[in-house]
C-alpha positions as CSV (number, residue, x, y, z in Angstrom):
1,X,-0.3,0.0,0.2
2,X,2.9,2.4,0.8
3,X,3.7,4.3,-2.5
4,X,5.4,8.3,-2.5
5,X,2.8,10.4,-3.2
6,X,5.0,13.6,-4.0
7,X,5.1,12.9,-7.6
8,X,1.0,12.7,-8.0
9,X,0.7,16.3,-5.9
10,X,3.3,17.4,-8.4
11,X,1.6,16.2,-11.4
12,X,-1.8,17.6,-9.7
13,X,-1.1,21.1,-9.2
14,X,-2.5,22.3,-12.5
15,X,-3.9,19.4,-14.5
16,X,-6.6,19.6,-17.3
17,X,-8.5,16.7,-16.4
18,X,-7.9,16.2,-12.4
19,X,-11.0,15.4,-10.4
20,X,-12.9,14.9,-14.2
21,X,-13.5,11.1,-15.6
22,X,-12.8,9.6,-18.8
23,X,-14.8,7.4,-20.8
24,X,-14.0,4.5,-22.8
25,X,-15.4,5.1,-26.5
26,X,-17.0,1.5,-28.1
27,X,-13.7,1.0,-30.5
28,X,-11.2,1.1,-27.3
29,X,-8.6,-0.9,-29.1
30,X,-7.2,-2.2,-25.3
31,X,-9.5,-4.3,-23.9
32,X,-8.3,-3.7,-20.4
33,X,-10.2,-0.6,-20.9
34,X,-13.3,-1.9,-22.6
35,X,-16.3,-0.3,-21.2
36,X,-14.4,1.5,-18.3
37,X,-15.1,5.1,-16.3
38,X,-11.6,6.2,-14.9
39,X,-11.6,9.1,-11.9
40,X,-8.3,11.3,-12.9
41,X,-6.2,11.9,-10.1
42,X,-3.7,13.6,-12.3
43,X,-3.1,15.2,-15.3
44,X,-0.3,17.6,-16.9
45,X,2.4,17.8,-19.7
46,X,3.8,14.9,-17.5
47,X,1.7,12.3,-18.1
48,X,-1.7,11.3,-16.1
49,X,-2.7,8.8,-13.8
50,X,-6.6,7.6,-13.0
51,X,-8.7,5.1,-11.1
52,X,-11.0,2.6,-13.1
53,X,-14.1,3.1,-11.4
54,X,-16.9,0.7,-12.8
55,X,-15.0,-2.7,-12.6
56,X,-14.7,-4.4,-8.9
57,X,-12.4,-7.1,-8.4
58,X,-13.1,-10.9,-9.3
59,X,-10.8,-12.1,-6.7
60,X,-11.5,-10.5,-3.0
61,X,-13.6,-9.1,-0.8
62,X,-13.1,-6.2,1.5
63,X,-13.0,-8.1,4.9
64,X,-10.9,-10.5,3.1
65,X,-8.5,-8.1,1.8
66,X,-8.5,-6.7,5.5
67,X,-7.3,-9.7,7.1
68,X,-5.0,-10.3,4.2
69,X,-3.4,-7.3,5.5
70,X,-3.2,-8.1,9.0
71,X,-5.7,-5.1,9.9
72,X,-7.6,-7.2,11.7
73,X,-8.2,-10.9,12.4
74,X,-10.8,-13.4,11.2
75,X,-13.6,-13.0,14.3
76,X,-13.0,-9.3,13.8
77,X,-14.3,-9.7,10.0
78,X,-17.1,-11.1,11.0
79,X,-18.4,-8.6,13.4
80,X,-17.6,-5.8,10.6
81,X,-20.8,-3.5,10.6
82,X,-21.9,-4.0,6.8
83,X,-20.7,-0.1,6.2
84,X,-17.7,-1.5,6.3
85,X,-17.4,-4.6,5.0
86,X,-19.5,-3.4,2.1
87,X,-16.9,-1.3,0.6
88,X,-16.2,-2.3,-3.0
89,X,-13.0,-3.5,-3.9
90,X,-12.5,-2.3,-8.1
91,X,-9.5,-3.7,-10.5
92,X,-8.6,0.5,-10.2
93,X,-6.3,-0.7,-13.6
94,X,-3.4,-2.4,-14.9
95,X,-0.6,-0.7,-13.3
96,X,0.9,-2.1,-10.2
97,X,-2.2,-4.4,-9.3
98,X,-1.2,-5.2,-6.1
99,X,-1.3,-2.1,-4.4
100,X,-3.9,-0.4,-3.1
101,X,-5.7,3.3,-3.5
102,X,-8.3,4.5,-1.4
103,X,-10.7,7.2,-2.9
104,X,-12.9,8.5,-0.3
105,X,-14.5,11.6,0.9
106,X,-12.8,14.8,2.5
107,X,-14.7,14.2,5.5
108,X,-11.7,11.9,6.3
109,X,-8.5,12.4,5.6
110,X,-4.5,11.5,6.8
111,X,-1.9,14.0,7.5
112,X,0.5,14.1,4.9
113,X,-0.5,11.1,3.0
114,X,-4.2,12.7,1.0
115,X,-4.2,14.0,-1.5
116,X,-7.1,16.4,-2.8
117,X,-8.0,15.3,-6.2
118,X,-11.5,17.7,-5.9
119,X,-13.0,19.8,-3.6
120,X,-15.1,16.7,-1.9
121,X,-12.9,14.0,-3.0
122,X,-9.2,12.3,-2.0
123,X,-6.7,9.6,-2.6
124,X,-5.0,7.9,-0.1
125,X,-2.6,5.5,-0.6
126,X,-1.5,4.2,3.1
127,X,-2.6,1.6,5.6
128,X,-3.8,4.1,7.7
129,X,-7.0,4.4,5.4
130,X,-7.5,1.3,5.9
131,X,-7.1,1.2,9.9
132,X,-9.4,4.1,10.2
133,X,-12.6,2.3,7.8
134,X,-11.9,-0.8,9.5
135,X,-12.7,1.2,13.2
136,X,-15.3,2.8,11.6
137,X,-14.2,6.2,11.7
138,X,-13.0,6.7,7.9
139,X,-14.7,8.4,5.5
140,X,-18.0,8.6,4.7
141,X,-17.7,7.1,1.3
142,X,-14.8,5.3,-0.2
143,X,-13.4,2.7,-2.6
144,X,-10.2,0.7,-2.4
145,X,-8.6,0.4,-5.9
146,X,-6.2,-2.4,-6.6
147,X,-3.8,-0.8,-9.0
148,X,-4.2,1.9,-11.5
149,X,-4.6,3.2,-15.3
150,X,-1.2,5.7,-16.2
151,X,-0.2,7.9,-19.1
152,X,3.2,8.5,-20.6
153,X,3.4,12.6,-21.5
154,X,1.5,13.3,-24.2
155,X,0.0,10.0,-24.6
156,X,-3.5,10.6,-23.3
157,X,-4.1,13.6,-25.3
158,X,-3.3,11.6,-28.2
159,X,-5.6,8.9,-27.5
160,X,-8.2,11.6,-26.8
161,X,-7.8,13.6,-30.5
162,X,-7.8,9.6,-31.9
163,X,-11.1,9.1,-30.3
164,X,-10.4,6.8,-27.9
165,X,-11.8,8.6,-25.1
166,X,-14.3,10.8,-24.1
167,X,-14.2,12.9,-20.6
168,X,-16.4,15.4,-18.8
169,X,-17.3,16.2,-15.2
170,X,-18.1,12.9,-12.9
171,X,-20.8,13.0,-10.2
172,X,-19.8,11.5,-6.3
173,X,-22.2,8.4,-7.7
174,X,-20.5,7.4,-10.7
175,X,-17.0,7.2,-8.2
176,X,-19.1,5.9,-5.3
177,X,-21.8,4.5,-6.2
178,X,-22.1,0.3,-6.1
179,X,-24.1,-0.7,-9.8
180,X,-21.1,-0.9,-11.2
181,X,-22.3,-2.4,-14.2
182,X,-24.6,0.5,-15.0
183,X,-22.1,3.0,-14.3
184,X,-20.7,3.1,-18.1
185,X,-24.4,4.3,-19.6
186,X,-24.9,6.5,-16.7
187,X,-21.3,8.1,-17.6
188,X,-21.8,8.6,-20.9
189,X,-25.7,10.1,-20.2
190,X,-24.4,12.5,-18.1
191,X,-22.7,14.0,-21.3
192,X,-26.1,14.1,-23.0
193,X,-25.3,10.9,-25.0
194,X,-27.6,8.1,-25.6
195,X,-25.4,4.6,-25.0
196,X,-27.8,2.8,-27.7
197,X,-26.6,5.7,-30.4
198,X,-23.1,5.6,-29.3
199,X,-23.0,1.6,-30.4
200,X,-24.5,2.2,-33.2
201,X,-22.2,5.0,-34.2
202,X,-19.0,2.9,-33.8
203,X,-20.7,-0.3,-35.5
204,X,-20.8,1.8,-38.6
205,X,-17.1,3.5,-38.4
């Protein structure tokens, strides 16, 4: 879980898409990102980093992960409140998939560890946030992502120009909501796009 957040903090100072979303177009050439909605954590001339927010992990749930990290034992896992036990664990992207990244509301932060992304959403990459959640005094809203997506300098801009991605504002529901299957179509509708129409257009391309 431990990762130097200073590089992200530097990138986030004047990022174009910080706190916004990327939506994969139907013709996405990389199967790993098919139908993904990505919350952008950092974007600058040096590159970009984001978290996929609509792909649940198929391998682990939150109580099991807390046990694996020795934050709680098996008995404590059974007694976890539903709100804690139900924290979504997502496949956040193909980079560093063994590391956890907590996106959360800003009502709880960890000093010198939480990176504010927008006014009400932050990113924390230390075990301290997971311990706070397990104790029941963590943020009101949170997701844990295993891994992240990243782009080198100029790469994301090129992909957007090639119509690989759409982008725009993102709602808290799209970040923290639990209906992950619906998030892709919801994200398109929030941009004023009918998902069925976009699929038809891609089919005729």
